[in-house]
N, C-alpha and C positions, 0 to 999 in steps of 0.2 A: 308397148302398152297403151303409157297414157300420153294421151293428147297435146299440141302445145299449149294452148288455149289454158289447160287443167295444168301446167307447168306450172305456166306464166301466174294462175291464178294460185298453186300454192308459193310461187316465190314472191309474192307480195303479200302475203302476209308472214311471211317467216324472216322474210327484213324487216319493218318492224320487230320485230319479237327480237332478235339479234341484238338490233339498235338498245329497244328499252334495258335487256337482262346486261349489255356491259354499260352500257349508264350508271342503271343500278350498282357494279360493282367501283366506278368511277368516284362516284361518290360515294362508297358506305366504306372503300380502304382509306385509312389515313393517307396522311401528304408525305409519298417518299416511301411508301410499305412493301410498294412492287417489285420486285425483284429487280436487282440492277436499278432502280428509280432513280436514286441520287446522281448516281452516276450518269445515266441518260441524260440529265436536266445537266447537269456541267457541262459535257459534251452538248448540249444546243443552247445552253449559256453561251458558253466559250463564239463558237460561231457567229451567233448575232451582236459578241463582239469583236466580229474579224478575225478571231483565231479557230482560222482552218484546221490546221494541230495546234492542238490543245498543249497551251503550256503553265497555264494559273488561273485561279478564280477571284473572283472579288470578294472579299472578306463576311460582308453582308448573306451573302449564298451559302456560302458553307455554314455562319453563322445560323442561318434558318435550320439548313437541315439537321444541326447541332441540337437544338434546341424540337427540333420535331420527332428524332433520336431521343431524347430526352424523357420525351413521353412517352412514346410509343413501344420503342425498345426496352430504354433504363439497360440492367446490368449484362442484358444480351450483346448491348455495343460500347462493352467498357472501356475496354480498348481503341474500341475508333475513336467513343466520344473525347478519352484522355490526346489526340494527339491532335485533333481537330481546335480545341480548348489550347494546347499546346502553340501549335502553326496559329491562330488568331493573335497569341500571346508575343508569339516571336516574329511574324511578319508582317503585322500590321495590314493594310489595302488590297495585299495580291498576298494568296496562300499558294504555296507550292501544287502541283496539278494533284491531287487523291483520286482521279478518274481513271484506272491501270488498264481496266478493260475495256471503256469506250474510247479509251484512245485510240487503239487500236483498230477503229471503222472508218467505213471513208465516210464521209461528212453529206453524204447523199442523202439516208433516209432519215436525217438530223433537219434538212432545211426547212419541212413544215412547219417543225416546231421554232426554230432561229427567227423565224417570220413572224411566227405569233410573238414569240416572246421580247422581237426587237417593235416592235406595233403598240404591247405591253409597256415594254418601258420609258415609252414617252411622258409616261404618267408619271415615273419616276424612280424611286429605286428601295418604297417601304415594305414591310413586310405583307403588306394586303397585298400589295399587286403582284413580288413576287410569289405570293402565293394564287394568285387568280392566273397569274402566266401558266401557273403549270396545271389548272383544273382546265382552263382552255385549249394547253396542249392534248391534253388527254380527250376535250370533244374531237378536238383537229384528229386525233387516233384513231378513232371511231370512225370519221367520216369519212376520211379516205379509206378505210378499211373496206366501209361497206359501199365506195366505188368500186375498189378493183374486185372483191364480193360481185359485185350485177355485171361488171366486165365479163369476169371470169363464164359467171350465168347464161351473160347472153352470148357467149362465144360458144357455149356448151349447154342448155338447158337439160339435159339428159343424165348431166352433173350434177342436178338438185341436191337427191337427199345422199347420198355420201358427205358430199362438199357444206351442205348444214348439219348434216348429223359430227362432222368433224369440228365448226365453229361453234358446235351449240353448245362444248364441253366446257363448264367452266374454267377451267383453266385458260382457255382458249379467248374467253369473253375477258376471263379477265383479264392477260394480258394486251388486249383488244384497251382494251380502257385505263391501260395503265402510259406514261413516257416513258416507248421503250423501241426499238426495232422492230417488234417480234407485228407491229399491226402492217406493217408494209413486208415481211417475211411470209404472213400467212395468206394473205391478199395477192398477190406477185406469184407464189407460188400455184396457187387454184389459175389463175390470167395464165400464164404457164401451163400447168397439166391439159388447160383448154382449150390447147392445138388443134384446130379442126380443117378438114377438109375443106369449109365451107368459112376460113377466115378472113380471104380475101374481098368478102362483097362487100365491103363497107371499110373506105378507109381510114374514118376514125378509130376504129378496130383495131385498124393494123400497125397502126402509132402506138395506140393503147398498148397491145401486145407487144411490142418492139421494147419501149420505157419500160414496161413491165420488170422484162426478162432484163433490160438492164440492171434495171434496179434491185433484183433481187441477185444478181451474181454478186455485183459490188457491193449487197450487204453481206449475204451469204454464197461466196463460191463454194463451199462444200453442199451445195443441193444441185452442184449440176447435171449427177448422175440422173436428176430427172429429168433430164430434155430429153431421153431416149424418150420417152415415152409418145409427145407431140412429135417428135421427129419418125418413128415408126407409125405416127397413126396417118400421116398427111401422105408417108410417101409408098406407103400400098397402099393404095388407093387407086383407080381405074384412071389413068392422066387423061386430066383435062383441063387446059386453061385453069377455071378455076383453084381445081387442086397444085397445077403448078406453083400458082401464085402463095394459095399456101403454103407449101412447104416452100416455098423464099422466103415467105416473111418468119415462118417459126426459125430457117437457118441464118438468114440476117441476126433478131432477135438475140439467138444465141450467141452467133459470132460478137459483139455490140456488147455483152456481157461478159465473154470471157473476155475481152481485148480493156475492157473497163475495167473488171479485176485485177487484171494485171499488172494496168499502168498504175490505181493504187497502194497495189502491191511490193512493184516493184521501187515507191516512190517510197513509200512508209521503210523496208527494207535500206533504204538510201540513207534517212536521215536518220535511221537507228528506233524507229517506235516503239519497236518489239522490247529492244535494253532496257529503254527508260523506263515501259511500262512492267518492264520483272522489277526493275530499283525499284519503283510504286510499290507494287504487290510485297515489297521486303520489308520495306517501310511499313506499311499498313499494317502489315502480319507478324510483323517481330521475328521470323527465321529468315535463314538461307534457302531461298530455292532450289535445287538441284535439275535445273530445268534447260536442256539443250536441245532446241529443234531436231537440228542437223543429225544430232545421234539419234533421237527419235525415226527419225524421216527413212532412214540410215536399217533400223532395225526391221521397218516396217516391210520395208523394199524386200531384202535378204532374209528376212524371215515371215514371209506371211501365215504360215500355218502356227508358228507360236505366237504372232498377232490376231489369227483368229480363236486363239488359245486363249487370249487374254480378254478378248469381248465376251466369249462363253463364260468365262469366269465373274464376268462383271454382270453380265443378265445373272447368272447363276445366284450371285451377290446380293445384289440390290433389284434385280427386275420387277419383286412385288412394286418396293419403294416407287420405283421408276414408273409402274401404272397406273400409281395411285400418282402420282403428281401429275401424269398426263391428264387425268380427268381434274384432278382436286385443284385448289384454290390454294395459291402458295406454300404447296407440302413443301418447300428448302424451309421455307420459316415455321415450319410444327403448327400448320393450321392448316390439318390435314382435312378429310371430304370423309363424310362417316361412310361405313361400308357397305351398306346398302346403296347408295350411289351409285359405286361402282358398279355392282350387280344389277342396274335398271339401266347404266349406259351399254354394258355387254348383251343386256335385251335391245338396245334400239340398233344395237353396229346389227345384232342377227337381223334384225327386222331388214333394215336396210340393204344387206347382200341377199334376203329372200329375194324382196319384191325390186330388187333396182336393172331398170333396165337400159342401159346405158352400150348398146351396143350398135354399132350401124350397119353392120355386115350379119344377119341374124343366123347362117349357118356357122352351125357348128364346133367346126375344124377352122370359122377366121377369131371365132368366140375365146376360143380356147388359146389361139393362137396369140393374141391380147390382152387373155388375161395375164397371160406365162410375163410376156411386157412388163406390162404395170406394176408386176407382181417384184420384176426382177429390178427395175427401175428401183422399187420402193426401199428394196435391201443391198441393191447397190448406194444407193445415196445414206442406208442408216449407216453401213461401213465405212464409208468417204467422215460422214461425221463423228463417225468414234475416233478413226484416224487424224481428225482434227484438233477433237478434244485432245486426244494422246499427243500430238505435237506439240504442240502450242501450251498448254499449261498441266500437263502432268510429270510428274520427275521422272528422270533414268531411270530405266528399268521400272517401272510400277508394274504391276501384276492388278489393277482394276483402274478403269478409264470412271471418271465424276461427268456423268451424262445431267440431264434433268429431262424432265419429262413434256417440258413444253416445246423443247426444242422438233420432238415429235409429232407434231400434227400433219405437217405436209406430209411425211410418208405413211404416216396411217391412214392420210385419203387417198391417198395411190394405192395400199395396201386395201382397202374396201373395196374401189373398183375394180383387182385387179380378183377379188373372191366374187363380185356382181357376174362376173364377163364368166367365169370357171363355173358358176349355179350352172348343172344341168339337165334344169327342168325350168319350162317359162312357168307363169303364175298368171291366173285371171284375172282382167283388169280389174274388177268388183274387189278381187278382194290385195289387191293392191292397194288399190286408194282406198278399202278403208283401213289396212296395216299403217299407211304414210300419216292416219288422221292420228295416229296414236305418238307421234313421232314429236312434238312443237309440246306436248300435254307431259312427255316424257321428260322431255327438256327441261320441262319450268320445274318440274318436280326434284329434280337434280339439279338444278341451281339454284330451289329454294333450299336444300338442303347446305347447299355450300355457305348461299345467302345467312344462311342461320348460325353459321358457325363464324360467320366474318364480325359479326354482331354480337355476338355468343364472349367474340374478345376481344372487341374494341369498343362496343355500345356504340351509340349514336354522338359521336367522336365531336361532332361539330355542336352538340346539344353541351356536352360535359358530362355525358352518363357512358 
């Protein structure tokens, strides 16, 4: 439908929009208010200090986080505040590891942050320098994501509408604008999905693709099932030198990523990172956690239908909240997005599915097959994500799985593309263009509603309001 020139023009207009909105969240959200942002900052700071496996934290960094919690969270984090205050008094300059969740992650997604922290750290270790490090890391997060997003669109320009709509949600933009691992998770997953038969036409794109897939799997191997989409997409093409090259690039990227993820996880298991992380979690929460990944894995392996029942029960119980978190901003910190924004997002998702022309082969049989593959990849990845959360963090025999909406954006992106492929009719170019112009305005309206809630909760905190 839409020509490449029109797609490039749309992309050029939407890239600044994503930058401005994500930067807005970076500036409006107080320090360490993003999901797990304190733990991610501690992990990045540790790498900057040479701790590739996190052991402890400088007292001044823990003190900074504690003061931020006192200002913005108060009684919500009373237990954590008490623990940090006790540790600062008891241990002096080096505080035992408090970042139990980020300690499990490979150092790879933290390397850009560690570099920023290392450079800014040359100015000293005052509160001002540490805050500057945090906010520069947030900006680096945005810039790296946008570079990955641009790479994905250069590989698969027809995916511009589904990819834009997913990344324009307030939760995705807020996570991109925070210090976390989600900036690479979102960006590299889009690159993975953008595997096209034309992938081999540019050596830099090939290198970028392989590196992106490696980083994705080293960061979150649970998104491996998404790889079936580019594998099938490149594999089903008429065999030419270019399509064969694209197929090899996709295969090499997946194999390198699996090897990297396996190496880190074997090393982490060897030195007991998970066991130590569990001990830290128990210390922070003040309760004994009956968690055993081996037992949970055997349950899933031997009782797959029962595990499917756990997933369905979790969706029936918390599905609405999960969707709210998926669209909304910091839903897990009780900062929900207005219900009107959820409806606007659904309208935008319908428009995307209605007008997107994402098929290489216009035949109905080909679109039916590939649409099924995209949706199957999304469903398989969701099940893998549920299994990972159940194995690693849920108590033995739990009837529920604790998921967060921010984990689902790559999955929903694949699902939207699948729905667009399965659409049984074509849409006129003129209608598609008019409908496509609505999306940026809907995205702005949804994010303004979310930003209003942020300001209502925190005020213009840097002005003391």
